[in-house]
C-alpha positions in Angstrom: 119.3 116.5 111.2 118.7 112.9 110.2 115.6 112.4 107.9 113.9 109.2 108.1 113.4 108.5 104.3 109.4 106.8 104.5 109.1 110.6 105.6 110.0 111.9 102.2 107.4 112.1 99.5 108.3 109.0 96.6 109.2 111.9 93.4 111.4 113.8 96.3 113.2 110.5 97.4 113.8 109.5 94.0 115.2 112.8 93.0 117.4 113.2 95.8 118.7 109.1 95.0 119.1 110.1 91.6 121.0 113.4 92.4 123.0 111.4 94.5 123.8 108.8 91.9 124.9 111.3 89.3 126.8 113.9 91.6 130.6 114.3 89.9 132.9 112.0 91.6 130.9 109.8 92.4 132.6 106.0 92.0 130.5 102.8 91.7 134.0 100.5 90.9 134.6 98.2 87.9 130.9 97.4 87.0 128.7 99.4 85.3 125.0 99.5 86.3 122.3 101.3 84.9 120.4 104.4 86.9 117.2 101.9 87.7 120.0 99.5 89.5 121.7 102.2 90.8 118.7 103.7 92.7 117.3 100.4 94.1 121.1 99.9 95.3 120.7 103.0 96.9 117.4 102.1 98.1 118.2 99.0 99.9 121.1 100.6 101.6 118.5 103.3 103.2 116.0 100.1 104.1 119.0 98.6 105.8 120.2 102.1 107.5 123.7 101.6 106.0 122.8 105.4 104.6 120.7 107.7 105.6 119.4 111.2 104.9 120.3 114.3 106.2 119.4 117.6 106.5 122.4 120.7 107.1 120.2 123.8 108.5 123.2 125.9 108.1 123.3 125.3 104.3 119.9 124.4 104.2 120.4 121.5 102.2 120.4 117.3 101.8 122.4 115.0 101.3 123.2 111.5 101.6 125.7 109.8 104.1 127.0 106.6 105.6 125.4 106.2 109.0 129.0 106.3 110.2 129.9 109.7 108.6 126.1 110.6 109.7 126.8 110.0 113.7 130.2 111.7 113.5 128.3 115.0 112.6 125.5 114.2 115.1 126.7 111.7 117.8 123.3 112.2 119.0 121.1 110.2 117.0 123.0 106.5 116.4 
């Protein structure tokens, strides 16, 4: 289920984004960015709709996915 990011409290959204950014194996390329810069980049991607927040009821977990990946998992949410 896709959760609109505006329906998440600011503190919860900040925590979710920071967890996503600091997740082991996440690669941001050759340039180094501060955590604040990375959070801003993710917020912009959420606002544009490039990425979405997805709740998986089977595992009761929340993830951030590209819109394309989310549409594969939940084809009726385009």
